[in-house]
Steps between C-alpha positions, in 0.01 A plus 500: 500500500248453217338832590833684472569338165157597366548858621845522339374360170202736502725795573738397220210473254369843595844661471560338160157578358475736199271739690757543776781546248299765314424679824868511598600612151269801528632584843842563342375756249658830591310828484733628227422187294132590518576846364742363236233256382244778465736719296616204290141411413422864431802549274429173315155633408333269754407788725191470715412856398312604186409148382167320467619144431573368847343586832739240647791721396355787704433271796853365478633835623212698647244425767146590595326810386806637323518191278129545432551867411795430267304226325181704469693801370652281227164343411317833492760677285454483124811406304535849350453684833704569812356350817477638850854384569663728243865448595733208562497447877827306500682796345279785624473643150317497171812530287779261587869514416662317793871498585697408814228257615585344838296277731659527844526219753213488745540645845430295814150656489444352149525835323630493142592820321512525122702790365538615141533801278213567263557756226782654704305522828572272799209306644454254783226247569479332840340162560420408861433128530325320785338161554140490382234585755261238370649202317331399178354160430814386316778355713766675296350841574492451874876554523513794263582858571274793438666819389370849522633701210599851577617716215722798576511772241791731430409736784487202742131551565313173489316424181348174620190702567491578128457130429245471778313806373502367145362163604348589835717240676836451668769321299569143615688209341565140603805282455318197369654597167833332569 
């Protein structure tokens, strides 16, 4: 009887612990919330792109070699010059005048489409989210999603390769930015 009581108390403590609560909170983050958070940060001038103040801001959304490439591009670009990434990857353009901006609900395959009109031309960006292959050292990252960003230009040919060509990497974000 004592053994059962000890097991029940231990289980209750584990389930009520802050680490467990944080883990469950992250599990409820939807793929579209990840994308909304990225755009909200970007539009509030807290974008991970084109800034030299916070590597953590880049790592909040991007992983691996792409995060390294974005950060190095920012560090290596003088303030009066344009870097390797010479367009806004979240809007697939250099000049931005966005209307009709919509973030769609995610599909069962964790695909989120962002549609908008930029300077009169329709555009679509597709995020495909999946669990991380290799969890990071932080508990909160182990339940995150990883998204591959695919940008579709007006002719529906993929432009994600443009980002990859510019930085020499594929485009990946994480949802630890909730």
